[in-house]
NUVO-321741 format. One record per residue (C-alpha): x negated, y, z negated; residue number from 1. Coordinates in steps of 0.5 Angstrom, whole numbers. Each point is the difference from the previous one (the first is absolute). Last residue first. Layout:
# NUVO-321741
+-------+-------+-------+-------+
!     u !     v !     w ! lovex !
+-------+-------+-------+-------+
!     X !     Y !     Z !   NUM !
...
+-------+-------+-------+-------+
//
This chain:
# NUVO-321741
+-------+-------+-------+-------+
!     u !     v !     w ! lovex !
+-------+-------+-------+-------+
!   -94 !    68 !    50 !    97 !
!     4 !    -6 !    -1 !    96 !
!     2 !    -2 !    -7 !    95 !
!     4 !    -6 !     0 !    94 !
!     7 !     0 !    -4 !    93 !
!     3 !    -5 !    -5 !    92 !
!     7 !     3 !    -3 !    91 !
!     0 !     1 !    -7 !    90 !
!     0 !    -4 !    -6 !    89 !
!    -5 !    -5 !    -3 !    88 !
!     1 !    -4 !    -6 !    87 !
!    -5 !    -4 !    -4 !    86 !
!     2 !    -5 !    -5 !    85 !
!    -5 !    -6 !     3 !    84 !
!     0 !    -6 !    -5 !    83 !
!    -5 !    -4 !    -2 !    82 !
!     2 !    -4 !    -6 !    81 !
!    -4 !    -1 !    -7 !    80 !
!     4 !     7 !    -2 !    79 !
!     6 !    -4 !     0 !    78 !
!     6 !     5 !     1 !    77 !
!     7 !    -2 !    -4 !    76 !
!     5 !    -2 !     6 !    75 !
!     0 !    -7 !    -1 !    74 !
!     1 !     1 !    -8 !    73 !
!     6 !     4 !     2 !    72 !
!     3 !    -6 !     4 !    71 !
!    -1 !    -5 !    -6 !    70 !
!     3 !     5 !    -5 !    69 !
!     6 !     2 !     5 !    68 !
!     1 !    -8 !     1 !    67 !
!     0 !    -1 !    -7 !    66 !
!     5 !     6 !    -1 !    65 !
!     4 !    -3 !     6 !    64 !
!     1 !    -7 !    -4 !    63 !
!     2 !     3 !    -6 !    62 !
!     5 !     4 !     4 !    61 !
!     2 !    -6 !     4 !    60 !
!     2 !    -4 !    -7 !    59 !
!     4 !     6 !    -2 !    58 !
!     3 !     1 !     6 !    57 !
!     2 !    -8 !     0 !    56 !
!     3 !     1 !    -7 !    55 !
!     4 !     7 !     3 !    54 !
!     3 !    -4 !     6 !    53 !
!     2 !    -6 !    -4 !    52 !
!     4 !     5 !    -5 !    51 !
!     3 !     4 !     6 !    50 !
!     2 !    -7 !     3 !    49 !
!     3 !    -2 !    -6 !    48 !
!     4 !     7 !    -1 !    47 !
!     2 !     0 !     8 !    46 !
!     3 !    -7 !    -1 !    45 !
!     4 !     2 !    -6 !    44 !
!     2 !     6 !     4 !    43 !
!     2 !    -5 !     5 !    42 !
!     4 !    -4 !    -4 !    41 !
!     4 !     6 !    -4 !    40 !
!     2 !     2 !     7 !    39 !
!     2 !    -6 !     3 !    38 !
!     4 !    -1 !    -7 !    37 !
!     3 !     7 !     1 !    36 !
!     1 !    -1 !     8 !    35 !
!     4 !    -7 !    -2 !    34 !
!     4 !     4 !    -5 !    33 !
!     2 !     6 !     5 !    32 !
!     2 !    -5 !     5 !    31 !
!     4 !    -4 !    -5 !    30 !
!     4 !     7 !    -2 !    29 !
!     1 !     2 !     7 !    28 !
!     3 !    -7 !     2 !    27 !
!     4 !     0 !    -6 !    26 !
!     3 !     7 !     2 !    25 !
!     1 !    -2 !     7 !    24 !
!     4 !    -6 !    -3 !    23 !
!     4 !     5 !    -4 !    22 !
!     1 !     5 !     5 !    21 !
!     2 !    -5 !     5 !    20 !
!     5 !    -3 !    -5 !    19 !
!     3 !     7 !    -1 !    18 !
!     1 !     1 !     7 !    17 !
!     4 !    -7 !     1 !    16 !
!     4 !     2 !    -6 !    15 !
!     1 !     7 !     4 !    14 !
!     2 !    -3 !     6 !    13 !
!     5 !    -5 !    -3 !    12 !
!     3 !     6 !    -3 !    11 !
!     0 !     4 !     6 !    10 !
!     3 !    -6 !     5 !     9 !
!    -4 !    -5 !     4 !     8 !
!     2 !    -1 !     7 !     7 !
!    -6 !     4 !     3 !     6 !
!    -5 !    -3 !    -5 !     5 !
!    -1 !    -6 !     5 !     4 !
!    -2 !     4 !     5 !     3 !
!    -6 !     3 !    -4 !     2 !
!    -5 !    -3 !     5 !     1 !
+-------+-------+-------+-------+
//
C-alpha cells in the first residue's frame, strides 16, 4: 500500500492530501449527524418508556394499596379466634435433688 504514491511530485501529493482531508471531514460530519439522529431517537424512546413506566407504576401503586389493606385486615386480631401468645424463655432444666 502506498507504492503508487512514490511517483507523485509534491504538488500532486498536496492535492491528494487535500482530497483525503476533505473526504475524511465529510465522513466525520456524516458520522456525527448519524450519531445525533440516533441519540435523538433513543432519547425519544427513553421518554416514551418512562411515561409508560410511570403510568404502569401508578396502576401498580393502586393495586399495592389494595393489597396492603387486604393484608392488614388479615393481621387484625379477631377475638373469636383462639390463639396462644405465650412466650417461654430460657433453657429447659430439671431439678434433681
